[in-house]
N, C-alpha and C positions, 0 to 999 in steps of 0.2 A: 489152680483155682477151678472150682466147679461152678457152672452157671446154667440155669435153666429158666426159660420163660414159660409161664403157665397162662394160657389164654382162654377166656370164657367168651365164646362167640356171641352168645345172646346179648351180653352187655358190652361187647367189644372191649373187654377189660383185661389188662395184662398185670400179672403179679410176677415177682422174681424171687428165685431161690438161689442164693449165692453162698458157696461154702469154701472153706480153706482145706485143701487136700492134706496139709500137714497135720493140722490139729483136729480135723473133722468137725469143726464148729461151723454153724450156718446161720444166716439171717434170711428172713422172708420180708420182702418189701411189698406193701399194699395187698395183703392177703384177702381173698374172698371169704365168705362166711363158712362155707362147707370146707373146713380145714383138713379133712381126711386126705385130700389131695397131697398136701405138704407132708403130712405124717407118713403116708405110704412112700413118698419120694425119699424122705429122710431115712426110713427103715431100709429101703432098697439099696440106697447108696451108702449106708452106714454113717450118716451124719447126725449130729445133735443140734437141734434148733435152739440156739442160745439167745437169739435176739429177734425181735420183730419190730417193724417200723412202718410208717406211712408218710407219704409226701404231703398230705393235707387232709382236712376233714372232708370226706367224700360226700357227693350229692347223688351219685347215680347207682351206688350199691352199698349194702350194709357190710362194713368192714368186719373181717374175722380176726383182727389183731388180738382182742381179749380172749376169744375162744382158743386161739393158738397158744397164747401165753399160759392159759389155764391148763391146757393139755400137756405142755412141755416144760413149764417153769421158766420160759424165756423172759428176758427183760424187755419191756416195752419202751421204745425210744420214739418220742413224738415232738413235734414243733412246739416251742413256747414263744414263737415270733408272732407278730401281727397285732399285739395289744390285748387288753383284758377281755374284750368281747369275742376274741377268736381263740380262746384257750380250751383245751380238752378238760373235761370236768371229772376225770378219774385218775387214779394213780399211774404215773409214768415218769421216766427220766426225761427232763426237758432238753431240747436241742435248740441251739442258737447258731446264727451265721458264724462260720469260721470254726465251729467245733469239729473235732475229729474223734473217731473211735475205731477200734480194731476188732475184726472178726478173724481170730487167728493171725495170719500174716497179711490179711487184706485190710487196707486202710480206706476209711470212708470220711470224706470231708463234707460238712453241711454247708450248703449255699442257700441263703434266703432268696427265694424267687417269687415275690408277690406279683399279683396280677389276676390270675384266675381266682385266687382267694388271698386274703391278707397274710395268712399264716403259712402259705405254701413254701416248702423247701425242696431242694433237689440234692442228690447224693453223688459226689464225684468219687469214683473208685480207683484205687491204685493197688495193683497186685505186686506188693513190695519184693517178693523173691525174683520177679521177672524184670522189674524196672522201678525207678523212682519217679517215673512220669505216669500221670493218670491215663487210664485206657477207656473208661466208660463213665457215662453220667446217666443216672436214673432221674428222669425229668417229670414223672407224674403227669399232671395236667398243665404243665408250663409250656413245654415244647413237644409238639407231635411231629410226625413225618408230614411235612408240607403245610403245617398249620400251627396255631398256638391256642392255648386254652381260652375259652370265652370268659369275659369278666362280668357278664350280666346275670349270671345264675342266681347270685345272692338277691338281686332285685327282682328278677322275673319269676323265680321259683320259690324263694324263701320270703319274698316280700319286704326285703330290707332296702328301703328307698335311698336313692342317692349314691349307691355303691358302684354302679357300673362305670361311670366316668372316672372315679378314683381308681378303680381296678384297671381300667384301660391305660391310665397314666403310669401306674405302677408296672404294668406289663411292658410298656415302652422302655422304662428305665431298666427293668430286669434283662431285657433283650440286649441292651447296650453292654451290660456286663458279660452276658453269655457270649457275645461276639469276640471277646478277648481270649476265650479258651482256645486251645490248640485244635486245628482242623481235623486231626486224625482221631480225636476222641469219639467213640461210639455213643450214639443216643439211643436209650431204651425208654420209650414213653409209656404212660399208663393206659393209653387207649389206641385203638385202630379205627379203621373206616367203619362207620355206622354208629359211632358214639355221638350223643347229643351234647358232649362237652366241647365241641368245636363245630366248624361248618364245612371244612374241606379236608378232613383227615385222610392221609394216604393209606393204602392197603398193605404196604410192606411192613414187616415187624419193626425194623429199626433203621437207623440212618447214621450219619456222621455230622459233626458240627460243620465241617467244610462243605459237605453236600447241601446242608440246609441253608448255608449262606448264599448259595447260588440258585436254590430251588424254592425255598420257603418264602412265600409272599411277605410275611411279617418281618423278615430280616432284610428285605430289600427297600423298605420305606424309611427314609431318614427324617421326614417332617412329622412331628408329633401330632399335629391336628389331622393331617391326612391319615396317619396310622389309626388314630382313635375312631375316626369316621368309618374307615374301612373295616376295622375290627368289629365294630358294633353292628354294621350293616349286614343283613341277611342271615343272622343267626337263626337256627331252627327253633321251633317251639320247645319250651322247657317242660318236660314231663311233670305232671302234678306230684308224683311221689318224691321228687327231688327234695322238697321241703321237709318231708318226714325223714329222709336219709340224713340230711344235714343235722336234724335234731338228734336222731338215735346214734349217730356216729360221734356226737359231742358229749352226750351225757353218760352217766353210769347206769346202764340198762341190764336186765337179766341176760345171762349168757345161755347159748344153746349148747348143751353138753353132747347131744347125739342128734342125728338126723331124725326129724319127726316121722312117725309111722301112722299116717291118718287112717281112720277106719273105713270100711266098705259100707256104703249106704245101700239099703235095699229099696225095692220099688215103693213100698208103703212109706218109708222115710222120705223118699224123693217127692212123692205126692204131697205129703204134709209140708215139706220145705217150700215147694212151689206155691202152695196155698198160703203159707205164712209170709211169703215175699222174700225168702232167702235167695240171694243171687245164685244162679246155676250157670256155670261156664262150660260150654261144650268145646273141648280141645281138639275135636276131630278135624280132618281135612275139610276145607270149604265146600268141596263138591259133594262129599258125603252129607254135610250139613244141608246143602241146597236140595239134595234128593229127598231128605226127610229128617226133621229134627223134633225134639220134644218142645212143644209150644212154651214160650216164656223163657227160653234159654238164650244165652249170648254166645256167639261163636268167636273165641279167641284161639286160633290154631296153635298147636304145639310145634312152633317153628322157632327160628332164631329171634323173632320179635316178640315172643310170648311174654317174657318178663316185662318188657317195655309197656305193652298194652295192658297187661294185668295191673301194672303200677298206675297207669292212666285211669283205668276204669273201675278198679275195685277199691273198697274202703278198708282202712286199717282198723275200723271200729266195729265191723260186723262180720259174722262168719259167712262162708260161701262154700258151695259144693262144686266139684269138678267132674265132668264126664270124660272118661278116657279108658283106654285098654289097661288092664292090670300091669302089663309089661312096661307101660309108660309112667306109672305112678311115681316111682322114685325120681325120674328125670323131671317131671313136672313139679314135684315137691321141691327139688333143689333150685329150680328156676324161681320159685316163689320165695323161698327163705333167703335167697341172695339179695332180695330187696325188702326183706323184713315182713313179708306177707305170711305170717305164721298161723293166721286164724282160719285154717282149713277145717271145715266141718266134716268133710269126708269125700270119698270118691264113689261115683256111680259107674259101674263097669258092665251093666247088663242092658244095653240098648235093645238087644234082640228080645229079651224078656219083656221089656216095655212095649214093644211093637205088637206082641201077642194080644194085648188087651186095651191098647190105647191108639189113638190116631196120631199121626206124625204130620208136621207142618212143612210144606215145601217152601223153597225160595226161588222165585223165577229168575232166570238169566236171559240176557239178550246179547246177540253178537253185534259188533260195531257197525257192520254194514246194514243190519236190520234196524239198529237204533236210528241211523240216519234217515231211513224211510219212515220210521215211526214218528220221529220228530216233525217231519214235513206234514204228516196227516193228523197229528194229535197235539193237544196241549199237555206238554210234559215238562216237569221241573227236573233239571239235572243238578245233582248235588255232588260236588267234587270234595272228597274228604281228605285230600292230601294236604301237606304243609303249604304255607303261603309262598315259600320260595319255589316249590314245584309248580304251583298254580301260575305264578308270574311267568315262568319259563315256557308255558304252553298249556292251554285249556280249551275245552269245547266251547264254542260260542254260546253265550247266554247262561253258561253254567254258573252256579253259585258256590263259593268256597266256604265250607264249614269244616274245620279241622276235626278229625275223628275224636280227638281228646276233649273237645268242647261240645260235641253233638248233644249229649244228654242235657246240658244246660241251655242249649239253643233249640231244643226240640219243638217248643211252642211257636217257633217261626215258620214251621212247616204245616201245610194244609193236608189233613187226612183224606180229604175228598178228591185230591188231585193225584194223577199218576206221577210217581217219583222214581227216577233212575239214579242210583248211587254208583259212584265209581271212585277208584284210586288209581294207582299206577298199574297194578296187575290183577287186582281182584281180591286181595287178602283183606286189606283194611275195610274195603267197602262191604265185604261179607259181614264183618263185625258191625259196621254201621247199619246194614239192613236188619240184622238181628236185633239191634237196639230199637229200631223203629217198629219192628214186628212185635216186640215185647210191649211196646207202648200202645199197641192197638192199630197201627197203620196196616192197611190191607193191600194197597196198590203200590207195592214196592218191587222193584226189579234191580238186579245187580248186572253191571256191564261186564261181560266176560272179557278177561284180558285187560280191562281197565283202559286208561288213556294210552298205554303203550300199544294196545291193539288198534285203537282209534287212529293214532298217528301213523302206525306202520301200514295201515290200510289206505293211506293217502288221503284221508278225510281232512277237511279244513279245520284249522284251530287258530286261536288267537294267542298273542303274547303281550304282556305288559307288566 
């Protein structure tokens, strides 16, 4: 058997390529949208991708199942569990609890594992030439390393009221069944640390059922009511784009045949775009942005969190422009199309040319020790743009928590005439927040260098609750 895990760090998302070495047939589980990764792997290892499948209708990325099937002729195998409201609306072969299928000599058994979503399934793998006992289970968003999938996304992100309690109860029952599997079976989940599909995902790639029984908090709770309360408590904010992913992964949408090649925007086009109100995203490092940026642009750095914050802050209904180096255009484009943000107007790659005839706007920074003194002498409003869980664990006294993802909607709560210091954990999210306020006409904006981490590491006082 051939096995390879493909991991996309920006979305903390894992997909899997499994092949039979005897027949050279292969299946891909939970593929991302830029499917050339799997095509190159298949070509390099001399495999034919004959099947593609998913564990559930995903909320955090745009699935590449149909793109991969179109490119290879592979059969799409998808869950038909969960009831009529949770069915894929395009052609596929339906899978139900207890079904089995073969990829060459490799046997897959379908296990219905609702909880994260009603239609969720897991795949129990048996390498039949080696043993008649299963060796792996692909758990998607059911079981993670150290955690389980959150059941509240349908309600929090997609607005489907009343589903989180039902989902939590289903998760409790699914875990009972899971505990009956052999301890030696390897667990390969759909996400790792950093995903918003759970609250405490481990950083290691995989685990075993036996280890999770002694390590995973969710498998240690026997009382259903305690389990439900614990599962629902402290879940991170659900990114706004999750609702769009749920929709696009369910319906019959146009397929992406090739990676988009956005055009290069010149200075005149950028001037017009800014005048017309087209969003312009500066993907440069926050320190370069602070030193000087084009007025009216938003700083979302091209790092591992880029896809997430682009999904929070950009609209699927309007075009946008990206500022980046030419060498980063493909990387940025891939990060956007993985969450379905295809409406790229173009890239602007000539910041140096802009500087020749235009002014640049700076963004003030302040060190933690200087902020302490500044607070004592001045009337300063401190806005903490981290998540609610982070804020509860520790925050600067009198700081107000406004999550970055909701800042634009809550901007009228802030006073343009008052000094405002923005901060997050390390300065990345607060750079984005500062740029949003600057775009809205706020002038007295400062970013806390190093964020709350620098504040606490300096021994400065903070509160918890």
